[in-house]
KEZA-447250 format. One record per residue: y, z, x of N, C-alpha, C in turn. Coordinates in steps of 0.05 Angstrom, whole numbers, padded with zeros to 5 digits, always signed. Each point is the difference from the previous one (the first is absolute). Layout:
N
YZXYZXYZX/...
***
This chain:
443
-00023+00005+00023+00025-00007-00031+00024-00003+00023/+00021-00010-00010+00026+00001+00020+00012+00018-00006/+00017+00015+00029+00017+00021-00014+00023+00000-00008/+00015+00014-00018+00028-00008-00007+00013+00001+00028/-00003+00018+00004+00024-00005+00036+00004-00024+00013/-00023-00019-00006-00002-00023+00014-00010-00023-00024/+00027-00019-00002-00017-00005-00033-00022-00025+00018/-00003-00016-00016-00025-00020+00009+00016-00020+00019/+00014-00020-00023+00021-00022+00006+00036+00002-00007/+00007-00009+00017+00034+00000-00003+00010-00026-00003/+00018-00004-00022+00015-00034+00003+00014-00010+00029/-00004-00023+00014+00018-00003+00008+00021-00023-00016/+00029+00016+00013+00023-00013-00012-00002-00036-00007/+00012-00010-00019+00003-00026-00003+00016-00007+00029/-00005-00025+00013+00016-00011+00010+00017-00032-00008/+00022+00004+00006+00018-00025-00014-00008-00021+00019/+00005-00018-00018-00005-00034-00001+00017+00001+00019/+00017+00002+00007+00024-00002+00026-00004+00011+00023/-00013+00022-00002-00005+00016+00029-00027-00015+00008/-00024-00007-00010-00015+00001+00011-00019-00036-00015/+00012+00001-00024-00002-00025-00016-00039+00004-00003/-00003+00029+00000-00025+00008-00019-00009-00001-00021/-00012-00016-00023-00008+00006-00025+00008+00017+00001/+00020+00018-00030-00008+00023-00008-00020+00014-00014/-00012+00013+00013-00030+00020-00002-00002+00025+00012/-00020+00020-00020+00001+00027+00008-00019+00004+00011/-00001+00010+00037-00030+00000+00013+00002+00031-00002/-00021+00007+00008-00004+00031+00004-00017-00001+00029/+00003+00030+00006-00017+00004+00028-00015+00021-00012/-00023+00007+00011-00015+00030+00005+00015+00021+00006/+00014+00000+00016+00001+00020+00024+00035+00006-00012/+00002+00026-00005+00030+00006-00003+00019+00000+00025/+00024-00003+00001+00011-00004+00018+00001+00024+00021/+00008+00025-00018-00007+00027+00011-00021+00007+00023/-00025-00017-00016-00020+00007+00023-00001-00015+00027/+00006-00030-00001+00000-00015+00020+00034+00012+00020/+00012+00007-00019+00018+00012+00015-00012+00022+00025/-00016+00021-00013-00008+00023+00010-00016-00010+00024/-00019-00020-00011-00016-00007+00022+00009-00008+00025/+00015-00012-00006+00022-00017+00024+00011+00023+00021/+00003+00015-00019+00028+00026+00016-00025+00021+00018/-00026+00003-00010-00019+00018+00011-00010-00013+00029/-00006-00028+00001-00001-00012+00016+00015+00001+00022/+00025-00011-00008+00022-00005+00022+00001+00024+00014/-00008+00023-00019+00011+00029+00016-00027+00002+00033/-00016-00021-00002-00017-00003+00026+00004-00010+00016/+00029-00018-00002+00012-00015+00018+00018+00008+00020/-00004-00014+00022+00028+00002+00022+00025-00008-00012/+00022+00003+00004+00026-00009-00006+00002-00026+00004/-00018-00015+00028+00002-00016+00005-00018-00020-00003/-00017+00004-00021-00034-00016-00012+00004-00019-00022/-00011-00011-00007-00001-00019-00020-00037+00000-00017/+00006+00000-00025-00035-00006-00004+00010-00029-00007/-00023-00025+00003-00007-00025-00009-00016-00005-00014/-00006-00006-00025-00023-00004-00008+00009-00030-00018/-00029-00017-00004+00005-00015-00019-00019+00001-00023/-00002-00017-00018-00005-00004-00032-00022-00021+00004/-00023-00003-00015-00018-00020-00002+00015-00030-00010/-00018-00013+00013+00011-00031-00008-00021-00012-00022/+00006-00017-00014-00030-00007-00020-00013-00012+00012/-00022+00003-00012-00023-00006+00013-00013-00028-00010/-00013-00015+00001-00006-00024-00009-00032-00015-00006/-00011+00002-00013-00028-00003-00003-00006-00037+00004/+00017-00005-00006+00002-00028+00010+00028-00009-00007/+00007-00027+00008+00026-00016-00011+00008+00002-00028/+00025+00017+00003+00006+00004-00027-00005+00027-00016/-00026+00005+00012-00012+00015-00016-00001+00040+00005/+00020+00017-00001+00000+00026+00013-00022+00019-00011/+00000+00020+00015-00012+00018-00013+00018+00027-00009/-00006+00012-00017+00018+00015-00010+00014+00028+00024/+00024-00008+00002+00014+00022+00023+00000+00026-00008/-00009+00012+00018+00007+00034+00006+00018+00005+00027/+00020+00013-00008+00017+00010+00025-00013+00011+00016/+00008-00001+00024-00013+00020+00029+00010+00028-00010/-00019+00018+00004+00004+00026-00009+00016+00015+00008/+00000-00004+00032+00037+00024+00003+00014-00016+00002/+00011-00028+00006+00032-00013-00017+00002+00014-00032/-00020-00004-00015+00010+00008-00032-00004+00023-00007/-00010+00018+00029+00006+00032-00012+00030+00012+00009/+00009-00020+00021+00027+00008+00009+00020-00013-00026/-00001-00019-00006+00022-00026-00013-00011-00001-00033/-00021+00003-00006-00010-00005-00027+00010-00034-00003/-00005-00012+00017+00015-00033+00005-00034-00015-00003/-00004-00009-00028-00024-00016-00004+00000-00037-00007/+00017-00006+00019-00003-00025+00008-00011-00011+00023/-00004-00027+00011-00019-00004+00021+00024-00008+00024/-00004-00001+00018+00019-00015+00025+00023+00022+00004/-00006+00027+00007+00021+00018+00002-00003+00020+00024/+00017+00004+00007+00007+00024+00027+00023+00015-00009/-00006+00028+00019+00015+00025+00000+00007-00002+00026/+00021+00019+00005+00016+00017+00027+00008+00023-00012/-00006+00024+00007-00003+00027-00008+00011+00013+00025/+00029+00015-00005+00010+00016+00020+00006+00025-00003/+00001+00025+00014+00017+00020-00009+00031+00000+00006/+00008+00011-00018+00028+00002-00007+00001+00027-00009/+00020+00017+00007+00002+00024-00005+00023+00013-00010/+00014-00031-00026+00016+00000-00009-00008+00015-00022/+00026+00027-00016-00010+00009-00016-00011-00014-00024/+00001-00028-00013-00007-00015-00029-00031+00008+00001/-00002-00023+00024-00032-00001-00002-00010+00005+00023/+00005+00000+00027-00014+00013+00017-00020-00031+00016/+00004-00016-00008-00013-00028+00006+00016-00019-00002/-00010-00018+00013+00007-00032-00014-00022-00021+00004/+00002-00017-00020-00021-00016-00003+00011-00027-00002/-00015-00024+00018+00007-00025-00014-00025-00018+00006/+00005-00013-00034-00018-00015-00010+00004-00027+00016/-00020-00016+00005+00003-00031+00003-00024-00008-00024/+00005-00018-00018-00011-00005-00020+00011-00036-00003/-00022-00011-00017+00001-00031-00011+00028-00003-00014/+00014-00021+00007+00025-00004-00013-00005-00006-00029/+00016+00000-00022+00001-00006-00023-00009-00030-00002/-00010-00014-00018-00018-00021+00004-00006-00004-00024/+00033-00022-00016-00014+00002-00035-00023-00017-00002/-00005-00028+00018-00027-00009-00004-00024+00018-00003/+00001+00013+00018-00019+00024+00004-00003+00024-00021/+00009-00001-00012+00005+00021-00022-00007-00022-00032/+00005-00026+00005-00008-00013-00025-00032+00001+00001/-00015+00006+00025-00032-00009+00001-00006+00035-00002/+00011+00013+00014-00011+00029+00014+00010+00021-00015/+00013+00005-00010+00027+00011-00022+00020+00013+00014/+00012+00030-00010+00029+00008+00016-00010+00004+00033/+00008+00001+00016+00008+00014+00026+00029+00010+00004/-00012+00020+00015+00028+00018+00013+00021-00013+00007/-00006-00015+00027+00022-00007+00020+00021+00026+00013/+00011-00014+00022+00020+00018+00006+00012+00021-00013/+00011-00015-00021+00019+00012-00017-00012+00021-00012/-00025-00004-00016-00011+00021-00004-00013+00018+00012/-00014+00002+00032+00000+00012+00018+00016+00025-00003/+00022+00003+00007+00026+00013+00003+00001+00018-00029/+00003-00022-00026+00013+00014-00024-00024+00017-00014/-00032-00001+00006-00015+00008-00008-00015+00011+00015/-00010-00009+00023-00016+00028+00011+00018+00006+00032/+00028-00001-00002+00014+00029+00011-00009-00013+00029/+00006-00023+00008+00001-00003+00026+00035-00005+00008/-00007+00004+00028+00039+00010+00010+00007-00035+00005/-00017-00011+00007-00001-00028+00010-00025-00021-00017/+00005-00020+00000-00017-00017-00007+00000-00035+00014/-00014-00004+00009-00002-00028+00012-00024-00022-00006/+00003-00019+00007-00019-00029-00005-00020+00006+00013/-00026+00006-00003-00024+00007+00016-00004-00019+00024/+00016-00021+00000-00002-00023+00016+00022+00004+00019/+00007+00025+00002+00023+00006+00027-00012+00035+00012/-00025+00003-00005-00008+00027+00007-00004-00005+00032/-00008-00026+00012-00007-00007+00026+00034+00010+00018/+00019-00021-00018+00023-00002+00019+00007+00032+00003/-00002+00015-00027+00018+00025-00001-00013+00016+00018/-00037+00002+00012-00007+00016+00012+00006-00008+00031/-00001-00024+00000+00010-00008+00041+00031+00010+00009/+00020-00005-00032+00023+00014+00006+00004+00027+00003/-00016+00021-00013+00002+00019-00002-00029+00026+00014/-00020-00019+00007-00019+00021+00005+00005+00018+00023/+00013-00010+00017+00004+00008+00027+00022+00031-00006/+00011+00001-00026+00018+00020-00001-00017+00024+00008/-00032+00000-00015-00011+00031-00006-00015+00004+00020/-00008+00026+00007-00016+00009+00013-00032-00007-00009/-00006+00015-00023-00023-00008-00003+00003-00018-00035/-00033-00015-00004+00004-00024-00027-00025+00013+00000/-00005+00007-00024-00026+00011-00009-00003-00034-00026/-00030-00010+00012+00002-00014-00016-00039-00010-00010/+00003-00019-00025-00032-00001+00004-00015-00005+00026/-00037+00007-00005-00010-00011+00030-00009-00027-00003/+00006-00016-00018-00007-00029-00005+00032-00014+00003/+00024+00009+00011+00021-00015-00003+00002+00008+00039/+00006-00036+00003-00003-00003+00031+00033-00002-00002/+00017+00014+00017+00023-00001+00010+00006-00002+00026/+00022-00020+00006-00001-00004+00036+00004+00033+00009/-00011-00007+00022+00011+00038+00029+00023-00006+00004/+00010+00016-00013+00040+00008+00014-00002+00019+00018/+00010-00004+00019+00006+00029+00020+00010+00019-00007/-00010+00026+00007+00010+00025-00019+00001+00012-00025/-00016-00023-00014-00008+00007-00029-00033-00001-00008/+00001+00037+00002-00026-00003-00004-00011-00005-00027/-00030-00011-00011-00006-00012-00024-00026+00024-00003/+00003+00004-00025-00022+00020-00010-00009-00007-00028/-00029+00012-00010-00009+00000-00023+00016+00013-00024/+00008-00022-00019+00014+00011-00024-00020+00012-00021/-00032-00003+00007-00013+00014-00018-00006+00026-00006/+00005-00003+00039-00013+00038+00000+00021+00018-00016/+00028-00008-00007+00020+00013-00002-00008-00001-00029/-00008-00017-00018+00001-00013-00019-00020+00021-00021/-00026-00004+00015-00027+00008-00008+00008+00030-00009/+00007+00016+00029+00003+00036+00004+00018+00002-00038/+00019-00020+00000+00018+00017-00028-00018-00010-00025/-00003-00026+00009-00020-00015-00030-00028+00024-00012/-00013+00005+00021-00016+00017+00000+00000+00018-00022/+00020+00023+00000+00008+00008-00026+00022+00003-00014/-00025-00013-00027+00029-00008-00023+00018+00018-00001/+00022-00020-00031+00022+00016-00007-00013+00004-00033/+00013+00020-00011-00008-00002-00033-00006-00029-00010/+00021-00009+00002-00001-00034-00011-00024-00013+00012/-00012+00003+00016-00017-00012+00014-00022+00008-00012/-00003+00028+00003-00028+00008-00017+00000-00005-00033/+00022+00003-00010+00004-00011-00030-00015-00031+00000/+00009-00014+00016-00012-00031+00005-00031-00003-00002/-00006+00010+00020-00028+00011+00017-00020+00004-00022/+00010+00026-00015-00011+00014-00027-00010-00019-00018/+00016-00020-00008+00008-00026-00019-00024-00018+00014/+00002-00009+00022-00016-00020+00014-00028+00012-00001/-00002+00019+00007-00032+00010-00003-00019+00012-00024/+00019+00001-00022-00001+00006-00028-00010-00024-00009/+00021-00031+00010-00015-00021-00012-00035-00005+00013/+00005+00004+00026-00027-00009+00007-00022+00013-00006/+00004+00029-00005-00019+00011-00011-00012-00006-00035/+00016-00007-00011+00000-00010-00021-00017-00023-00005/+00006-00021+00020-00007-00030+00004-00027+00005+00010/-00006+00023+00017-00031+00000+00020-00011+00011-00036/+00009+00016-00008-00018+00012-00026-00005-00024-00023/+00016-00016-00007-00003-00027-00013-00022-00009+00007/+00005-00011+00031-00024-00020+00025-00033+00015-00005/+00001+00028+00002-00027+00021-00009-00016-00014-00023/+00035+00003-00016-00026-00004-00039-00013-00027-00010/+00021-00023+00024-00006-00023-00004-00017-00012+00015/-00024+00020+00020-00017-00015+00020-00025+00002-00014/-00015-00033+00000-00026-00003-00011-00021-00010+00022/-00026+00003+00000-00011-00015+00019+00004-00031-00010/+00000-00014+00020-00004-00028+00006+00025-00021+00002/+00022+00020-00006+00029-00007+00006+00009+00001+00025/+00010-00029+00006+00014+00005+00033+00013+00026+00006/-00002-00002+00028+00020+00018+00013+00029-00001-00008/+00016-00022+00005+00023-00009-00007+00008-00001-00024/-00009+00007-00017+00001+00003-00031+00014+00040+00000/-00013+00013+00017+00016+00021-00003+00022-00005+00013/+00006-00009+00023+00028-00007+00016+00023-00021-00032/-00011-00014-00014+00011-00006-00016+00015+00020-00020/-00024+00010-00002+00008+00029-00028+00018+00026+00015/-00002+00003+00032+00019+00017+00012+00031-00009-00010/-00004-00032+00008+00030-00003+00008+00014-00010-00032/-00018+00000-00015+00013-00003-00031+00000+00031-00006/-00011+00012-00007+00009+00033-00003+00021+00009+00017/+00005-00009+00028+00017+00022+00017+00026-00025-00019/+00006-00028+00000+00022-00012-00012+00011+00002-00031/-00019+00010-00015+00004+00002-00023+00016+00029+00001/+00000+00025+00013+00009+00020+00000+00026+00003+00017/+00009-00034+00009+00015+00011+00013+00016-00011+00043/-00030+00006+00009+00004-00007+00032-00004-00031-00009/+00009+00004+00031+00009-00028+00015-00027-00017-00004/-00018+00018+00008-00024-00019+00007-00028+00021+00010/-00021-00003+00023-00012+00021+00010+00014-00002+00033/-00006+00016+00002+00017+00011+00025-00014-00015+00029/-00021-00010-00004-00020-00009+00020-00028-00017-00011/-00004-00016+00013-00031-00010+00004-00016+00021-00016/-00018-00005-00023-00008+00027-00013-00037-00011+00021/-00012+00026-00004-00025+00002+00010-00020+00004-00020/-00018-00016-00008-00014-00003-00026-00028-00007+00016/-00011+00021-00005-00021-00006+00018-00034+00009-00011/-00011-00015-00006-00024+00007-00019-00029+00011+00020/-00013+00015-00006-00022+00004+00023+00009+00006+00024/-00017-00019+00019-00002-00003+00030+00026-00004+00009/+00012-00012-00013+00034-00004-00004+00016+00024+00012/-00002+00018-00005+00008+00031+00002+00002+00004+00027/-00021-00012+00014+00002+00007+00024+00018-00011+00021/+00016-00016-00009+00019-00013+00012+00026+00010-00001/+00016+00007+00013+00019+00015-00006+00024-00011-00019/+00005-00019+00013+00020-00017-00013-00014-00025-00010/-00015-00006-00015-00017-00017-00017+00022-00013-00017/+00013-00021+00008+00024-00009-00032-00013-00037-00005/-00021-00006+00004-00006-00025-00005-00006+00005-00033/-00013+00019-00009-00006+00011-00030-00010-00036-00016/-00022-00002+00012-00008-00027-00015-00028+00009-00008/-00017+00015+00001-00025+00003-00007+00002+00015-00027/-00027+00003-00017-00007+00007-00027-00008+00030+00009/+00011+00016-00018-00011+00025+00002-00023+00004-00021/-00020+00018+00020-00026-00001-00014-00004+00029-00018/-00021-00008-00015-00005+00027-00016-00004+00012+00017/-00006+00032+00012-00005+00014+00012+00016+00004+00020/+00014-00013+00011+00013+00004+00026+00033+00016-00005/+00008+00016+00017+00027+00012-00002+00016-00022+00008/+00023+00000-00006+00028-00017+00005+00026+00017+00012/+00004-00010+00022+00020+00024+00015+00032-00023-00004/+00015+00011-00009+00026-00016-00007+00026+00020+00011/+00012-00018+00013+00029+00012+00021+00015-00015-00002/+00024+00012-00023+00025-00012-00016+00021+00017-00001/+00022-00012+00000+00026+00016-00011+00018-00010-00005/+00019+00001-00017+00026-00018-00010+00025+00007+00019/+00016-00023-00004+00030-00008+00015+00016+00010-00023/+00011+00027+00003+00022+00000-00028+00028+00002+00019/+00016-00019-00009+00032+00004+00013-00006+00005+00039/-00021-00016+00009+00005+00002+00036-00017+00029+00002/-00007+00010-00021-00024+00023+00014-00024-00002-00010/-00030+00012+00019-00022-00011-00010-00012+00031-00007/-00025-00009-00012-00018+00018-00005-00022-00006+00011/-00021+00014-00002-00025-00007+00022-00021+00017-00011/-00022-00020-00011-00021+00029-00010-00030-00014+00001/-00018+00000+00006-00025+00001+00003-00017+00014-00019/-00022-00011-00023-00019+00008-00012-00026-00011+00001/-00025+00012+00004-00026-00011-00003-00018+00002-00024/+00005-00021-00012-00014+00006-00027-00035-00013-00002/-00011+00009-00012-00022-00019-00015+00003-00019-00007/-00010-00030+00003+00006-00025-00023-00014+00002-00024/-00021+00019-00007-00007+00002-00028+00004+00024-00010/+00011+00008+00010+00015+00028-00013-00013+00023+00005/-00016+00011+00016-00023+00014+00005-00014+00002+00031/+00018+00031+00014-00013-00002+00028-00036+00006-00003/-00006-00006+00023-00024-00006+00002-00006+00035+00014/-00024+00016+00007+00001+00026+00006+00010-00008+00036/-00011-00010+00012+00014-00007+00024+00021-00009-00001/+00021-00021-00006+00024+00001+00002+00016+00014-00016/-00011+00024-00018+00024+00029-00004-00001+00014+00014/-00025+00002+00025-00010+00019+00019+00027-00002+00020/+00001-00030+00008+00017-00006+00024+00030-00009-00011/+00000-00008-00019+00034+00010-00010+00012+00022-00006/-00014+00025-00014+00004+00027+00009+00004+00011+00019/-00007-00007+00023-00005+00005+00025+00035+00001+00016/+00011-00033-00009+00017-00006+00011+00029+00005-00021/-00005-00002-00028+00017+00026-00014+00003+00027+00014/-00024+00013+00007+00004+00029+00010+00020+00001+00021/-00005-00021+00016+00019-00006+00023+00032+00003-00005/-00001-00028-00013+00029+00002-00012+00008+00029-00014/-00009+00007-00018+00009+00023-00020+00009+00027+00031/-00017+00004+00024+00007+00013+00009+00030-00011+00023/-00006-00026+00002+00025-00003+00027+00026+00005-00033/+00004-00016-00021+00024-00004-00010+00013+00038-00006/-00021+00011-00002+00010+00034+00006+00011+00004+00017/-00006-00006+00025+00025+00001+00024+00023-00013-00002/+00001-00014-00016+00031-00024+00000+00020+00016+00004/+00011+00022+00008+00024+00011-00012+00010+00010+00023/+00021+00005+00008+00029+00002+00023-00014+00027+00016/-00004+00018-00026-00021+00032+00017-00019-00004+00017/-00019-00020-00003-00028-00010+00019+00006-00006+00015/+00026-00007+00013+00005-00011+00027-00021-00014+00019/-00014-00015-00026-00006-00026+00016+00008-00021-00012/-00010-00013+00022+00012-00032+00008-00028-00010-00018/+00009-00037-00003-00022-00016-00009-00028-00003+00017/+00003+00001+00033-00018-00003+00016-00026+00027-00007/+00030+00022+00001-00026+00039-00002-00013-00011-00026/+00012-00018-00021-00017+00000-00023-00027-00014-00002/+00007-00027+00015-00029-00017+00005-00020+00019+00015/+00009+00016+00013-00014+00021+00025-00025+00019-00025/+00022+00014-00011-00010+00008-00027-00019-00006-00015/+00002-00025-00005-00012-00025-00021-00021-00005+00014/-00011-00002+00021-00021-00015+00022-00015+00029-00006/+00009+00023+00000-00016+00030+00003-00008-00004-00033/+00008+00003-00021-00017-00008-00030-00008-00013-00005/+00006-00031+00009-00030-00013-00005-00015+00003+00009/-00002+00009+00028-00029+00008+00015-00015+00023-00019/+00023+00023-00006-00020+00017-00022-00008-00001-00028/+00008-00027-00017-00004-00014-00015-00023-00010-00003/-00005-00017+00032-00021-00016+00010-00024+00023-00005/+00009+00017+00010-00025+00026+00010-00010+00001-00018/+00014+00008-00018-00016+00009-00026-00014-00015-00020/+00008-00019+00011-00021-00028-00017-00022-00005+00021/-00003+00012+00021-00021+00000+00014-00002-00021+00027/+00029-00010+00002+00001-00015+00012+00012+00005+00024/-00021-00003+00023+00009+00006+00024+00008-00006+00021/+00036-00011+00002+00012-00011+00019+00020+00017+00011/+00005-00019+00034+00014+00019+00012+00026+00001-00004/+00011+00020+00013+00028-00007-00007+00017-00015+00013/-00004-00013+00026+00005-00021+00016-00004-00035-00011/-00023+00005-00021-00010-00023-00021+00018-00002-00015/+00011+00017-00021+00016+00002-00023+00019-00032+00003/+00020-00001+00025+00018-00026-00005-00024-00034-00011/-00015+00010+00008-00021-00033-00003+00001-00002-00030/+00003+00025-00023-00008+00001-00024+00020+00001-00014/+00027+00005+00013+00024+00012-00003+00026-00003+00023/+00000-00034+00002+00016-00003+00021+00038-00003+00002/+00006+00009-00022+00032-00003-00005+00013+00031-00006/+00024-00005+00005+00018+00028-00003-00012+00005-00032/+00004+00023+00001+00010+00019-00021+00021-00013-00020/+00017-00006+00011+00022-00011-00017+00023-00013+00022/+00023+00002-00017+00022-00013+00008+00021-00001-00007/+00036+00001+00011+00019+00003-00019+00001-00015-00024/+00017+00002-00021+00001-00018-00024+00032-00006-00005/+00007-00028-00015+00031+00005+00005+00015-00033-00013/+00006-00011+00013+00008-00024-00007-00019-00021+00013/-00010+00010+00010-00026-00014+00006-00031+00017+00007/-00013-00014+00001-00035+00010-00015+00003+00014+00028/+00003-00006+00018-00012+00010+00038+00031+00005+00006/+00015+00026-00004+00020+00003-00005+00009+00016+00029/+00024-00012+00009+00012+00022+00026-00027+00000+00019/-00005-00022+00012-00028-00001+00019+00017+00010+00018/+00016-00002+00012+00005+00010+00031+00006+00033-00009/-00002+00013-00017+00005+00026-00009-00034+00007+00010/+00004+00023+00021-00024+00017+00011-00015+00011-00027/-00026-00006+00007-00020+00013-00025-00009+00026+00014/+00017+00018+00022-00009+00018+00007+00019+00020+00001/+00026-00015-00019+00012+00020-00005-00009+00015-00021/+00008+00032-00013-00008+00010-00024+00015-00001-00028/-00017-00005-00010+00017-00011-00031+00023+00017-00007/+00013-00014-00011+00027+00015-00006+00002-00014-00041/+00014+00022-00007+00011-00001-00023+00015-00028-00017/-00010-00016-00014+00013-00028-00008-00019-00021+00013/-00016+00000+00022-00011-00024+00010-00027+00001-00040/-00008-00030+00009-00022-00007-00020-00017-00015+00020/-00028+00012-00002-00023-00004+00018-00023-00007-00010/-00014-00021+00009-00028-00005-00022-00018+00017+00017/-00024+00007-00018-00017+00021+00001-00027-00027-00005/-00016-00009+00013-00019-00014+00008-00022+00001+00009/-00018+00011+00002-00020+00010+00015-00014-00027-00011/-00026-00003+00016-00023-00017-00011-00025-00003+00018/-00024-00011-00013-00018-00001+00001-00020-00028+00006/-00003-00012+00024-00010-00020-00004-00026-00013+00009/-00027+00001-00011-00028+00005+00006-00008-00028-00009/-00002-00017+00030-00009-00030+00008-00033+00005-00008/-00002-00026-00013-00036-00006-00011-00018+00002+00029/+00008+00007+00020-00022+00004+00028+00007+00024+00013/+00014+00022-00015+00010+00026+00015-00025+00019-00010/-00018+00000+00024-00019+00012-00008+00008+00037+00003/+00011+00006+00002+00015+00030-00002-00010+00008-00019/+00004-00014-00022-00001+00006-00029-00021-00013-00015/-00005+00016-00018-00024-00005-00018-00001-00022-00006/-00016-00020-00015+00002-00020-00005+00019-00006-00030/-00004+00016-00017+00011+00005-00026+00032-00002+00004/+00021+00010+00021+00022+00000+00007+00008-00023+00019/-00018-00024-00002+00016-00016+00017+00012-00025-00002/+00016-00010+00001+00008-00019-00019+00033+00001-00014/-00004+00026+00010+00027+00016-00024+00023+00001+00019/+00022-00006-00011+00028+00009+00017+00015+00009-00021/+00019+00025-00003+00012+00015-00012+00028-00002+00014/+00030+00010-00014+00012+00004+00010+00015+00015-00022/+00019+00021-00001+00009+00018-00019+00035-00002+00001/+00019-00007-00007+00024+00000+00016+00017+00004-00026/+00027+00029+00015+00016-00001-00024+00031+00013+00021/+00018-00005-00022+00028+00008+00020+00019+00016-00004/-00007+00016+00019+00008+00036+00005+00028+00003+00006/+00030+00012-00024+00017-00003+00014+00001+00030+00014/+00011+00009+00020-00005+00027+00008+00027+00014-00001/-00006+00026-00002+00017+00017-00007-00004+00025+00010/+00023+00021+00000+00006+00016+00024-00032+00021-00004/-00007+00013-00018-00026+00010-00001-00022-00012-00021/+00010-00023-00006-00029-00003-00016+00005-00037+00001/-00012-00015-00021-00004-00028-00005-00003-00012-00017/+00008-00033-00006+00002-00010-00025-00014-00023+00001/-00014-00005-00012-00019-00016-00005+00007-00021-00020/+00018-00025+00010+00010-00023-00006-00014-00016-00019/-00030+00003+00006-00019-00021-00016-00021+00013-00011/+00005+00023-00021-00017+00013+00004-00010-00009-00041/+00023-00015-00009-00008-00017-00018-00030-00016-00004/-00008-00006+00023-00034-00018+00005-00015+00022+00003/-00024-00005-00020-00013+00021+00008-00021-00011+00025/-00013+00025+00006-00017-00004+00023-00023+00027-00002/-00005+00015-00020-00019+00024+00000-00024-00033-00006/-00028+00008-00005-00015-00020-00004+00001-00003-00035/-00008+00023-00012+00008+00006-00024+00016-00011-00014/+00034-00007+00010+00020+00001-00012-00014-00032+00007/-00006-00025+00023+00001-00013+00004-00023-00016-00031/-00017+00010+00008-00023-00014-00026+00012+00007-00025/+00016+00020+00000+00009-00005-00031+00012-00029+00000/+00016-00009+00011+00010-00025-00003-00008-00027-00014/-00028+00007+00000-00015-00016+00000-00020-00003-00031/+00012+00011-00019-00010+00006-00028-00011-00031-00005/-00003-00026+00006-00010-00019-00005-00025+00006+00016/-00007+00007+00014-00032-00007+00012-00020+00026-00007/+00023+00022-00011-00024+00015-00016-00019-00004-00024/
***
């Protein structure tokens, strides 16, 4: 739910025909100006007086000539600007003035009436100043000349790792992602509201996909169902290519071909999430194609569920634990659960059947803030996934025959609190009896 403190969207003022030649239209941006200004101010407090941050947005990517992929803005750039058009860049520098405390220069595509006719309203340089609070705005084509004439004035330039700039004597080049990831990893109240909505949509879509499942359908039918259910609830679409893996396919961690038929008696592992206003959900559930877990499937499933519940309990700031430490605990819990099933597997063998982390940071990106260390203790305001798994291949003789060929993962999105945590995806069932109850047409 969106808080009253931060409204979901705000109208952009009308641009006059004479000022920018943009057709009269009301656009909206999902991030309030005060939220963006706060982000920029907090980030620039980490800058020396004679340093700048240089970021670029994404270009439009094309599948074939004139056929483009859906545009999604580069996350760091979007986080600081709220600007959602391709081919843009930003320079941000500290300014100790009382008014804002920073200066922002935007470089954007100039207004083009022909482009507007084909693609819809665009901001232009005038709109970048009027609606996105830029102190200056220039055509994107002038960025190279601007840098050539000004970069030598600075001691440090923080830039994307992928951006190539000429070496300038006396100017130190540093990664902008390190600074941004450390700020982005702890979410604001506004971000938590959007993530709550993204996760709720993801959970509702997953629940409908479970109910939709039946033997004989193709895995891609679940992919289509997930996207449909997400979009009708207001999502932009899916946050990533989903895993819809029936039977042995579940033992391929990132199986995304989704091309085989679902067989009666198999499990299906589905890893999917929705993108809502750039914020992502990320859920995994594993359920029986025919609506009923076999005894062996249920035993392994409950072993993984036991691990997940134990780890979720620790996702609070007072635990003092990091994601990596949570992974160490999860390995111990998984071995304990398997031992109760009389499956004797050594501690150092656990990564063979559980080869991925317990989770990751979540936010504007599914794998959010990738430069932020997983060794740092959890802090209130972080959102992390908790996703233990167990993957038993058909030839793994350490497991009794009845367990072989089964792959299971269970994943939820957890908001870390000071001395508590909140499961943002709890709307989608994960107890065996709750999942089986979603299949009354098979009973």
